N, C-alpha and C positions, 0 to 999 in steps of 0.2 A: 760618407765614404763613396767614392766613385764606383759605378757598376763594374768597372774592370777589376776592382779589388775584391769583388764578391766571389764566393763559391756557390754555384747554383745546384740545388738538390731537387730531384723529382720526388714529390711527396705524395701524389695521388693521381688517379686518372681524371680526365676533364669532367666526367659526369659522376664522380664519386660522391659529391656533396650537393644535396638538393637545396633549392632556394629556401632561406629561412632556417637552415640547420647549421650546427657547429659540430666539430669533431677534433679530437687530439691526434696529432701525428708526431712521430719521432724521427728526426734526421740528424746525422752525426751524433752528438751527445746532448742534443737539445730537444725538448718537447714543445711543440707549437699548438696553438689553438687556431684551427682553420674555420673561417666563417664564410657564409654565402648570404649576402644581404643586398637586396635590390639589384640583383644581377652582378654584383661585384664579389669576387673571392679575395679574402684578405688573410694574412698570417700575423697573429699576435703572440706575444709571450704568454705561455700557458699559465704562469703563476700569478694569481691575484696578489697585489702588493701587501695585503693585510695579514693573511695567515697562510699564504701559499696555495690557496684553493685552486683546483684544476679547472680553469675556465673552459677547456674543451669538453668538459662533462656538463657544462651549463646549458643554457638555452637562450634564444632571442625572444624577448617578450616586449611588446609595444615598441619595437624598433631598437631595443637596447639589449646588449649581452649581459646576462645576469650570472654572477658567481654562484655556483651550487652550494657553497658552504655557508655564506652569510648574506647573500642577496645584494651585494654591491653591483652597481651597473656601470657598463662601459659602452662606448660607441663601437659597434661590431666591425666598422671599417677602419677607424683611426686608432682605437684603443684608448682614447681619452675618456676621462670621467665627465659626466654631465655637470654643468654649473661652473665650468672653468677650473676645476680642481686638478690641475695638470700633475701635481705631485702624486695623485692617486691613480694615474693612468698606467697603461702597460705599453711596452715597446711594440712597434709595428715593423714588419720586415717586407722588403720588396717581393712582389709576386709577378710571375709571368705565366700566362696561360698559353701553352704551346700546343702544337698538333698532337703530340704524344702524351701530354699530361700537364699537370700544374707544377711549376717550379718555384722554389723560394730561394732568395739570395741571402746567404749568411757570411759573416766575416770568417776568414780562415781561422781554424781552431788553433789556439796556442798550445805549445808542447806541454806535456804534463809537468806540473810543479811538485817537487817532493814535499810530502806532508808529514805531519807528526805520526800519522798512522804508518807511513812508509818507513820512517826511522825505527819505529817499534817492531814492525814485522821483519825488517832487515836484521834487527838484533835477535829476534826470536829464531830466525833461520840460522844465524851464526851460532846459536846454541844447539844446533843439530835437530831442531824440530822439523820433521819431514812430512807430517800429515796433520791435517786439521779436519775434524768432523763438526758439522754445525748446520745452522739454518740462518740464511741471510734475511734481515728484516729492517724495518724503517729506522731503528735506533742504533744499528751497527753498520750502516752503509759505508762510513769512512774506513772502518776496519776491513770490511769486506773488499773494498776496492784495493786496499793495500795488499790483501791476500791474493786477489786476482793477479796483480802485477808479479808477485812472487811465484805464483803457479805458472804464469806465462813465461817466466824466465827459467822454468824448470827446477826451481828451488824447493818446491813442496807440492804435495797432492792435497786438493780439497775435496772432501766427500760430503755432499749435501744429504742429510738424513731426513726422515719424516717426523721424528719426535726428538726433542733435545735430550731426553733421557737415554735414548740410544747412543747419542754422541758421547755422553759422559761414560756410559758403560764401555763403549768401544775404546775410549782413551784409557780407562782403567785396565782393560784386558791387554792393550798394547804395552802399557807400562809394566804389568806383571810379567809379560813374556820377554820384553827386550831390556827392561831396566832403564829405558829412555823416555823422554817426554813426547807426548802427543798433546794437541790442543783441541778444546771444544769451544765453539762459538755460539752465542745466543743473543737475542735482543734483551732489552730491559724487561722488568716485570715478570710475566708468566714464562717467557723463554728462559730466563735465568733460574727461576724456581724449579722449572722442569729438569734442570741439570742435577738437582741436589741428590737424588737417590744414587745415581752412578758415581757422583763425587764422594758420597759417604762410603760407597764400596771401595773406592781407591784409598780413602783416608784410613779405614780400619784395616785394610790389607796392605798398607804401606806401599802403594804404587804411585809414582810421580805423574802428575797431571797438571796441565795449565788450562785454566778456565778463563775465557775472554768474554765478558758480558757487556752489552750496550747499557746505556743509562739515558735518562732524559737530559735535556740541556741543563747546564749548571744554573742558568738564570731562572729556571722554574723549579729547581731541586729544593725540596723542603716542604712546601705547603701541601703537596699531594697531587702532583700533575698526573695526567693520563699515563698509566702503566708505571708509575713511580713506585718503587719498592726500596726500602733501605737495604741495599744489597750486602753491605758489610755486616749488618745485623743478621740478615737472612742466612748468610753463609756461615756465620757464627764459628763453631768449632770445627766445621768440616774443612775449612781452609786454614792451613797453618800459616799462611801469609795472604793478606788481602789489602789492596790499596787502590784508590782511584787515580786515574791519569788526569790531572787538572791542567788548565791552560799554562801555568807557569812551572809545571813539574819538570824535573830532569828525566825526559821521557825514555831515552835509551837506558838510563840507570835503573828506572823502574822495571823495565823488562829484564835487565841483568839480574836484579834481585829476585824477581819472580821465578826465573828459570833456576837460578842457583839454589834458592830455598826449596823448590820442589824436588830437585835432584838430591841434595845433601840431607834434607829432612824426610825424604821419601814420602811425599804427601802432595796435597793440592795447593797450588798457588792461584790466586784470583786477581785479575786486573779488571777494573771497572772503567768503561770508556763513556763519559758524558758525550752526547751525540755530536756536539760541535768540535770536540777536542781532536780526534784523529783526522778531521778535515782541514785543520789549520795548516797553513803553509809553514814549513820548517825552515830555519836558517840554512842557507846554502852550504855552510861549512860544518853543520851538525853531523858528527860521526855516529855511525851505528855502534852498538856495543858488541860484546862477545865474551867467551869464557876464558880467554887468555889471561893468565895471572889471577883468575878469580876463583878457581876451584882446585881442591887438593886431591891427590890420590887417597883412597880410603883403605888401603891395605895396611891397617894398623896392626902392630904386634901386641899380644897380651902382656900384662905385667908378669915379671919373672916368678913372683910368688904364686900366682894363679897356675902357671904352667907346672911348677914344682908339685903343687898339691894335686893337680889333675893327673900327672904322671904317676905319682905315688898310688893313687886310687886305682887307676887303670892297670898298672903293672901287676897289682895283686889280684885282679879279677880273673876268675876262671871262665866265666860265661858273660862277657860284656856284650851288650847290644847297643847298636847305634840307631838313634831315632832322628830322622831328618824332616824338617818342615820346609815351607816355601822359601824361607830365608836362606836355605842352602842351595837354591836353584842354580846359581852361577858358579858353584864351587864343587861340583860333584866329582870331578876327576880326583881331587885331593881326598875327598871323603871315601871314595871307593878304594883308593890305594891304601888308606889307613885301615879300612875294614878288612881288606885282603891280608894285610900283615897280621892283624889280630884274629883272623878267622871269625870275625864278628858278624852276625846277621845285621842287615840294614832293613829297618822297617820305617814307614813314612806316616806322617799325618795325611789326612785326606787332601789337603792343599798341596802336599808334596807327592801325590800319586804320580808314578812314572819317572821320578828322579833316579830311580834305579830299576833296571829291567826285572820283571818278575821271573825271567828265565835265568837271571844271574844266580850262581850257586849260593850266594848269601842274601839274595833278595827275598823279603818276607811279606811284601804287600803292605796294605794299609792297616793301621791300627785304629780301633775305635768303632763307632756305630756303623760306619760304612766299610768296615774292614774285613779282613780274612782271619780265619782261625790260626793261620801260620803266625801272623803278627802278634796276636794275643798270647799264643803259646810261647813265642820267643821272649816277650817281655816278662811273662810270669816265671819263666825258668831262669831269667837272668840274675846275676849278682851285682851288676853295675850297669848304669845307663849313661851313654854319652849322647846328649841331646843337642842337636845343631840346627839353629834357625827355626825353632818351633816355639809356640807360645803357650803350651799347656792348656789348650781349650778343653772344656769338659766333654765335647764331642769326641776328642781323641782319647782321653782317659789314660794319660801317662801316670803310672803308679807313683804317688808321692813318697811311698815308704822305701823305695829303692835308693841305694847310694847313687847320686847323680852328679855328673859333670855337665853343666849347661854352658854352651858357647853361643854368644850373640854379639852382633855389631852394636846393638842398642842396649846400653847399660840398664835402662829402665825395664827392659824385658826380663833381665836376669832375676830369678826368684820372684816373679811378678805375683803369682797366686799362692805360693808357699815357698818356704826356704829350701834351697838345694845345697848339697854337700859342698860343691866347688863351683861357684859362679865365675865364668871366664869372659872378660870383656875383650873381644878381638874380632878381627875379620876371619870368617870361617875357613877360607882356603889357606890363609897364612897359618892359622892355629893348627889345622890338621897336618900341615907339613912339619911343623915343629914337634907335634906329638908323635908323629911317625918316626922322626929322627931319634927322639929321646927314648922311645919305647922299643926300638929295634933291638932284639936280643935280650930284652928284659921281661917281657910279658910271659905269663904262665897260662894263657887262655887255651882251652881245648878247641879242637877243630869242630865247629858246629855244622859244617856243610852237610854231612850225611843226615843229620836230624832234620835240617831244613828241607832236604830233598824228600825225606820220608813224609813230612807233614804236607808238602805240596801234593804228593801222590794221593794221600787220603782226601785232601780237599778237592782235587780234580775229579776223583771218582764220585764224590758227593755232588759236585756241580753237574757231572754228566747225568746222574740219576734225576736231578731236578729239571734238566732239559726235556725229560719225557713227561713231565706233569701236564695234564690237559683237562680242564673242566668244561671245555667247549665254549668258553667265554673270552677267547683271545689267546694270544701267544704268551708264554711265560717269559719272565725277564732273563732267566738263565740262558734260554735258547737265543734270545735277541742279542745278548752281549757276547755269547759264544760266537755267533755269526759275525758280529762286529770285530771280535778278536782276529778272526780269519781274514776279514776283508779290508779293514782299515790299514793304510800303509804304516810301516814301522816308525816313520819319522813325522807322522801327521801331527797337527796341532788340534787338540780336542777341547772345545768349550762345553761345559756342562751346566745344567740349570739346577734348580732346587726342587726337591720332591722325592717321591719313591723311586723315580727313574734314576736319580742321582745316587741314592743309596745302593741301588742294584748295580749301577756302573762301577762304583767303588769296590763292590764285593766280587763281581763276576768278570769284568773286563780285565784282560791281562795285558799289561803294557810292555812294549819293547823299548823303543826310543821316543815314544810320543811325548809331547809337551801338553800337560793338562792344565786348563785354566778354569777357575770357578769363583763364585762369590762366596768367599770364605767366612769371615766374621760377620758380615752383614747378612749373608744368607738370603739374597734377594731373588725371588722368583722373577723370571723374565730375563735373566742375565745372559743366557746362552747365545741367542741369535745376535744381538748387538755386539756381544763380545767377539763373535766370529767375524764381524765387520772389522774390528780392530786387529784381529789375528791376520785376516786377509791383507790388510794394509801392510803389515810387517813382512808378508811374503813377497811384496814387491821390492824388497830391499835385499841386498846381496846375502846377508847372513841367513835369511830364511827362505830365499828364492826356491821355488819348485816344491815346497812342502804343501801337502793337502791340508785343507781346513775342514773339520767335521764338528758340527754342533749337535748336542743331544738335549732334548727337553721332553716334558709332558705336554699335554694339550693346554693345561692351565698356564704354564709359563710362556709357551709360544704365542698364545692369544694376546699377550700383553704387547708384543712388539712385532706382530706378524706383518704389519705394513712395511717393515724394513726389507721384506723380500723384494719390494719394488726398488729399494736402494741397491740391493745386490744385483738385480737385473740391469739397472741403469749403468752401473760401473763394471759389468761383466765379471762379478766376483765369483770365483770358483769355490763355492761353499756347499757342502753336502750337509743337509739337516736331517737328523734321524728323530722322528717324532713318535713317542709312545702315546697312543690315544686310548684312553679308557673312559672318556666322558665323565671324569670325576676328578676332584681335588683329592686324590687317593691318600696322600700323606695326612691330610687333615682328617679325613674319615677315620683313618687308622688311629690318630691321636684321640679323636672323640670316643672311639670304642675302648681304647686303653684307659681312658679316664672315667669310664662308665657313664659317658654322656650319650644322648641320642645322636645319631648321625643326621646332621641338619645343614642344608644349604651348601652342600659340596658337589652337587651334580652340575654338569655343564651341558649346554646346548651348543653343538659345534657344527660348522659347515664341513664339507669334504675338503680337508686341507690339501690333498693331492690336486683336486680340481682348482682350488684357489691358487696354488703355485703355478699351475698351467696357465690360468687366466692372467697372472702377472708376467708371464713370459719365461718362467723357469720350467724345469722338468719336475713333474709331480707324479709319484707312484704310490699305490695303495697295496699293502700286504696284509692278507688275512690268514695265511697259512704258514707254518714254520718252514715248509719246504720251499717257500718263495723268497725267504730272507736273503740268501746269498746272492741270488741273481739280481734282485732289486738293488741291493747295496752296491754290487759291482757296477751295474749300469749307472747308478747315481754318481759313484766316484769317478767313473770314466767320462761323465758328461762334462763338456767344456762350458761351464757356467754354473749358476746356482741350481741346486736340485733339492728335492724333499722326498723322503720316504716316510709315508704315514703308515705306522704299524698298529694294527688293532691288538692291544695288549690286555692281559688279564690283570685287573686291579688288585687281586689277592695274591697272585703268584709272583711275588717280588723277591 
């Protein structure tokens, strides 16, 4: 190629490379090995032709450039291999030493050619995937580059996390909150296995998630290459759909099926990308996929006989009570309208906390181990239960002896743990509308609102007494969550962890219109902070824009993913973390005591979490006195960026 056809790039200063030394430099999209041998500066292809070893990290020994990976030699000025083995040489590029530095002449870069990775990521975006959490690495670079192009086009947001487990937890929380897909990206082997805990959380709580994992090249797949893991086997039951993208696959169709399966089955879809596949050049006329004509509305109507039986039971009930779980999250307008017509209290599972305001005349709070005495009273006094989108967890304690109408979109959830009087298979919003129409003017239920109000008065007086408890060993939980009830915005998204802090939150914090997210059936410690990353991503979209994100954990849970504070700082995430510090795995100590065990290995050695947050670039504050709570919470919530309030709490006063 003539010099006039070259593009000249300044790669280093004239004196940057000493005689007898080599160094790698990157210009345009190419890495070069620069050598200085016998007064001549040369530019060679940095990749050894055998295994791609980085020649710029090698050395000149006995007049020859030696590859650092396996010791193959090259002439440091010509790139040729000794002994006339030209096939083993590397390319040499023109060099000019000018007054202002060393220049290398390279051919003009060709425009980007659309790849298999591009086709698949274009399809993913068409399915309305707007955010990807992950870690870029050597076995997913083809996927990563396709994601880069989509982000640069404004089609999605990529958030690089510090641990893949945080990525999958963030996706799970995003799915629980929005009902839509987010994706998590990892490399092969350990990156993919790190995703598993967060994906199990999504699986058991029925949240849609798309997992994108790298894999070793297909040509070395099987014998046990570096970082090779049988990912379909490793993901096992956690992924309701899992497939590899192979060289001859219908690539857009694979992404179509992955997204469709995750949304309709409300679970994890998993795509495996052998390293070379997403880098392959796609046919120019290969279309991207999308949801058009591939997905159905899910507003299904229950069978008529189920409705008839449910109406008969509810119409004769004098004290019906409605119990809502997480599955009713997107249908609460219809649920509340039905409850108001029946004058029926609405109580929730812990996963359903906040679906009805505690200030609503019929709101009874949470039922079960994390619950309020209002909720347990309402259930005990009821003569009929209408259970909507709840799964009868033993933590909730829904009484099996009560006549029960259970409504759920998932037929397998109906009567899952014990038989119910009337199982109703249907979409909750549709079903509530039908029940309201058919029950209007027919029900004989008494107005239970005065009794609900009386029970709330009793409980609030008790909570107030508990805020005064003080053993001199930290602030009691009643006071902490009373302050949070005052300070947290009514429409905030709150992510909560696992432990005594969570039980206290369920018991003491009074919800207005907040959305509460938790690790429900998995009950995974460490959930809260990475879940807040997912919630924050949702607030960048129109439906959730402007809503505050607050996460709550103990010191044990926060310690598992505290590095993600750096992620929050990097992306300017407005997340307020409330950390109850007692230097102990308090819930486990409590269980050991309850089981007549010795308390063993539950103590924690902690840093100053407030100082840690400040070191990361966030706002950190430490609270040791009850009187300081409101001011610290207010400052943290008003701070434009990530903040952390470290509260010294009493491990016993929960």
